[in-house]
C-alpha positions as CSV (number, residue, x, y, z in Angstrom):
1,X,-9.3,-16.5,8.6
2,X,-5.7,-15.1,8.5
3,X,-4.3,-11.5,10.4
4,X,-3.9,-9.7,8.2
5,X,-7.4,-10.0,6.5
6,X,-9.0,-9.6,10.2
7,X,-6.6,-6.5,10.0
8,X,-8.0,-5.1,7.0
9,X,-11.7,-5.3,7.9
10,X,-10.5,-3.2,11.0
11,X,-9.5,-0.6,9.6
12,X,-12.2,-1.1,6.8
13,X,-15.0,-0.9,9.3
14,X,-12.7,2.2,11.1
15,X,-13.7,4.1,7.8
16,X,-16.8,3.1,7.5
17,X,-17.5,4.0,10.4
18,X,-16.0,7.4,10.0
19,X,-17.5,7.8,7.4
20,X,-21.4,7.5,8.8
21,X,-20.3,9.7,11.5
22,X,-19.2,12.4,8.6
23,X,-22.2,12.3,6.3
24,X,-24.2,12.4,9.3
25,X,-23.4,15.9,10.2
26,X,-24.6,16.6,6.7
27,X,-28.0,15.2,7.2
28,X,-26.8,12.5,4.5
29,X,-26.4,8.7,5.6
30,X,-25.0,6.2,4.5
31,X,-24.9,2.1,4.5
32,X,-22.3,0.4,4.8
33,X,-22.4,-3.6,3.2
34,X,-19.4,-5.7,3.4
35,X,-19.8,-8.5,1.6
36,X,-18.5,-12.1,2.2
37,X,-15.0,-13.4,1.6
38,X,-15.6,-15.3,-2.2
39,X,-20.0,-14.2,-2.6
40,X,-20.2,-11.9,-5.3
41,X,-20.6,-8.5,-5.2
42,X,-23.2,-7.2,-7.7
43,X,-26.5,-8.7,-5.6
44,X,-25.4,-5.5,-3.0
45,X,-25.0,-2.8,-5.4
46,X,-28.8,-2.0,-6.6
47,X,-29.0,0.8,-4.7
48,X,-25.2,2.2,-4.0
49,X,-24.7,6.3,-4.7
50,X,-21.0,5.7,-3.3
51,X,-18.7,2.7,-3.4
52,X,-15.7,1.7,-2.0
53,X,-14.7,-1.4,-3.6
54,X,-11.2,-2.1,-1.5
55,X,-10.4,-5.7,-2.6
56,X,-13.0,-6.0,-4.9
57,X,-13.0,-6.5,-8.6
58,X,-15.1,-3.4,-10.2
59,X,-15.7,-4.0,-13.4
60,X,-18.1,-3.1,-16.2
61,X,-20.5,-6.1,-14.4
62,X,-20.3,-4.1,-10.9
63,X,-21.1,-1.2,-13.1
64,X,-24.0,-2.5,-14.7
65,X,-25.5,-4.2,-11.3
66,X,-25.0,-0.1,-9.6
67,X,-27.2,2.0,-11.9
68,X,-26.9,5.0,-9.0
69,X,-23.7,4.5,-8.5
70,X,-21.6,8.5,-9.1
71,X,-17.9,7.3,-6.9
72,X,-15.5,4.9,-6.6
73,X,-14.1,5.7,-4.4
74,X,-10.9,3.5,-3.8
75,X,-10.1,3.7,0.3
76,X,-6.6,2.8,-0.8
77,X,-3.8,4.0,-2.8
78,X,-4.1,2.0,-5.9
79,X,-7.0,1.6,-8.6
80,X,-6.1,-2.4,-9.1
81,X,-9.5,-4.1,-10.3
82,X,-11.2,-1.2,-11.0
83,X,-12.1,-0.9,-14.7
84,X,-11.9,2.7,-15.2
85,X,-12.7,3.0,-19.4
86,X,-15.9,0.9,-17.8
87,X,-16.1,3.3,-15.7
88,X,-14.8,7.2,-17.4
89,X,-17.9,5.4,-19.8
90,X,-20.5,5.3,-17.3
91,X,-19.2,9.5,-16.1
92,X,-18.2,7.7,-13.4
93,X,-15.3,9.3,-11.5
94,X,-12.7,6.7,-9.8
95,X,-10.8,8.3,-6.9
96,X,-8.1,6.6,-4.3
97,X,-6.3,7.4,-0.7
98,X,-2.7,8.6,-2.0
99,X,-0.5,8.3,0.9
100,X,-2.8,6.1,2.6
101,X,-0.2,3.6,3.0
102,X,2.8,5.4,2.8
103,X,4.8,5.1,6.2
104,X,3.5,1.3,6.0
105,X,5.5,0.8,2.7
106,X,8.4,2.3,3.9
107,X,8.2,0.7,7.2
108,X,8.2,-3.3,5.3
109,X,10.8,-1.9,3.2
110,X,13.2,-0.9,6.1
111,X,12.2,-4.6,7.3
112,X,13.2,-6.4,4.2
113,X,16.4,-3.9,4.0
114,X,17.2,-5.2,7.1
115,X,16.7,-8.9,7.0
116,X,18.9,-8.6,4.1
117,X,21.8,-7.0,5.4
118,X,21.6,-9.1,8.9
119,X,21.0,-12.4,7.0
120,X,17.4,-13.3,9.0
121,X,17.0,-16.6,8.5
122,X,20.7,-17.6,9.5
123,X,20.9,-15.3,12.6
124,X,16.9,-17.1,13.3
125,X,19.5,-20.4,13.1
126,X,22.0,-19.8,14.9
127,X,19.7,-18.6,17.9
128,X,17.7,-21.3,17.7
129,X,21.1,-23.7,18.4
130,X,22.3,-21.5,20.8
131,X,25.0,-20.9,18.6
132,X,25.9,-17.1,20.2
133,X,28.9,-15.6,18.6
134,X,29.6,-12.5,16.5
135,X,27.5,-10.7,14.7
136,X,25.5,-12.6,11.4
137,X,25.7,-9.7,8.2
138,X,26.5,-6.1,7.2
139,X,25.7,-3.1,9.1
140,X,23.6,-1.0,7.6
141,X,25.4,2.6,9.0
142,X,27.8,4.0,6.0
143,X,26.2,2.4,3.8
144,X,24.4,3.9,0.5
145,X,20.5,3.5,0.1
146,X,19.3,4.2,-3.3
147,X,15.8,5.1,-3.5
148,X,13.6,4.8,-6.9
149,X,11.2,7.2,-6.7
150,X,11.2,10.0,-4.1
151,X,6.9,9.9,-3.2
152,X,5.5,10.0,-0.5
153,X,6.7,6.3,0.5
154,X,10.1,7.1,-0.5
155,X,10.4,10.0,1.3
156,X,9.6,8.2,4.6
157,X,12.6,5.0,3.6
158,X,14.6,7.7,3.5
159,X,14.0,9.1,7.0
160,X,13.9,5.8,7.9
161,X,17.1,5.3,6.3
162,X,19.3,8.7,7.5
163,X,17.8,8.0,11.0
164,X,20.2,4.6,10.4
165,X,23.2,6.6,10.0
166,X,22.7,5.4,5.8
167,X,23.4,8.2,3.1
168,X,20.3,7.7,0.7
169,X,20.5,8.8,-2.9
170,X,17.3,9.0,-4.9
171,X,16.0,9.5,-8.8
172,X,13.0,9.6,-10.3
173,X,10.7,6.3,-10.9
174,X,11.1,8.3,-14.7
175,X,14.4,9.6,-14.3
176,X,15.7,7.8,-17.0
177,X,18.5,5.0,-17.9
178,X,21.4,7.2,-17.2
179,X,20.3,8.2,-13.4
180,X,18.7,4.9,-12.8
181,X,23.1,3.4,-13.9
182,X,24.4,6.1,-11.4
183,X,22.1,5.3,-8.9
184,X,22.8,1.6,-8.8
185,X,26.8,1.9,-9.0
186,X,26.2,4.4,-6.4
187,X,24.1,1.9,-3.8
188,X,24.7,-1.2,-1.8
189,X,21.2,-1.3,-1.4
190,X,18.0,-0.3,-4.1
191,X,14.4,-0.1,-2.8
192,X,12.1,0.4,-5.9
193,X,8.6,2.8,-5.1
């Protein structure tokens, strides 16, 4: 069982617990059914009114197996894996939770940026070989980071990059070719959001 899988299950269990408490406060009830990895989803859906599919694929077959479902609530940012056309055809709204992973995505982008700038594999090898000496890679302070898409995730990354002394430029993800080309020419590194 991978650590990421355990962490995701922990977050989902925490979310489910908070959902149960909130529903109980309104005299409502929730059964949280977690599917074993690889197990079919359809047999668990017959009595479901609301489904949080998380990372499960949810298409026409699953909707057919869930005749009572009134809402598909993705507890994450995207709708990937949900057949929105099939849900729309059955009058079932599909919702997500925008912004829930903005910090995590920005931190990962920053980690990757630092890893590339400091040439992490070379630095690790030199450390293992006890070949201490001059720094590996380049410092980010004074460099320019271009961010394509300055939504929640891009904004969080901009704050972190500025804290490192970077200059930040950004364009909207649908800002057009001239704006993108200008950003690419002026940036030392670019992050897409």
